[in-house]
Each structure stands twice: as structure tokens, then as C-alpha cells.
C-alpha positions, 0 to 999 in steps of 0.5 A: 500500500502506498502512503502519500505524504500529506494524505491521511489513511482512509481509516482515519477519515471515517466518521459517523454520518449520523448521530449514534443515539437511539432513535427507535421511536422515529424508526418505528414510525418511519417504516412506511414511506409516504410519497403523496401530499394532501393539503388543506387550509385552516384559519389561524384559530383552527391551526392553533387548536390543531397544534394544541391537540397534537401537542397534548397527544405528544405527536407532531401535527402531521402525524396526528392529522394522519392518524385521525384521517386513517382511523376514519378511513378504516372505520375508526369507531370499530376500533374505538374502545369507548364504544365497547366499554359503553356497551359493556356497562349497558349489558351489565346493567340490563343483565343485573337489574332484570333479575333484581327487579324480578326479586331474584338474587344474584350470587357472586359466582353468577355475577363473575360469570356474567362479567366474563361473558360481557368482557367477551361479547362487548367488543364483538357487539361494538364491531357489529354496531360500528359496521352496521352504522357505517352502511347507513 
């Protein structure tokens, strides 16, 4: 190997091009390459509100808007856990109050079994309800 005077060896010139810190969150979010731009116009007040919402969620404005749009396109209410929980509470009330109104007693074992059944059924019912509402 020839060494020229005044020219350092290539190994000495190697330096990282990017910072070596762990940026796994950005890496996970950037796994999908998006190449289509969609634009919209907002008033200054709407833009401030949008920034506040995104900041409260700990997200960039564009990331928050993308999540909201994609959730709606995919039928967001089907994946909304609040609908399933509301249905669960309704099922619990109906299934507990009916026997009590008829003068029956509900044993702790029957109540626990009822809770298990409701936990299984509430997500299925929420999905069915969301898809039937989407067709209307």
C-alpha cells in the first residue's frame, strides 16, 4: 500500500454520518414511506387548536392529522374502545337489574360469570354496531 505524504489513511477519515443515539421511536414510525401530499387550509384559530391537540397527544401535527384521517378511513369507531366499554356497562346493567327487579338474587359466582361473558361479547357487539352504522 502506498502512503502519500500529506494524505491521511482512509481509516482515519471515517466518521459517523449520523448521530449514534437511539432513535427507535422515529424508526418505528418511519417504516412506511409516504410519497403523496394532501393539503388543506385552516384559519389561524383552527391551526392553533390543531397544534394544541397534537401537542397534548405528544405527536407532531402531521402525524396526528394522519392518524385521525386513517382511523376514519378504516372505520375508526370499530376500533374505538369507548364504544365497547359503553356497551359493556349497558349489558351489565340490563343483565343485573332484570333479575333484581324480578326479586331474584344474584350470587357472586353468577355475577363473575356474567362479567366474563360481557368482557367477551362487548367488543364483538361494538364491531357489529360500528359496521352496521357505517352502511347507513
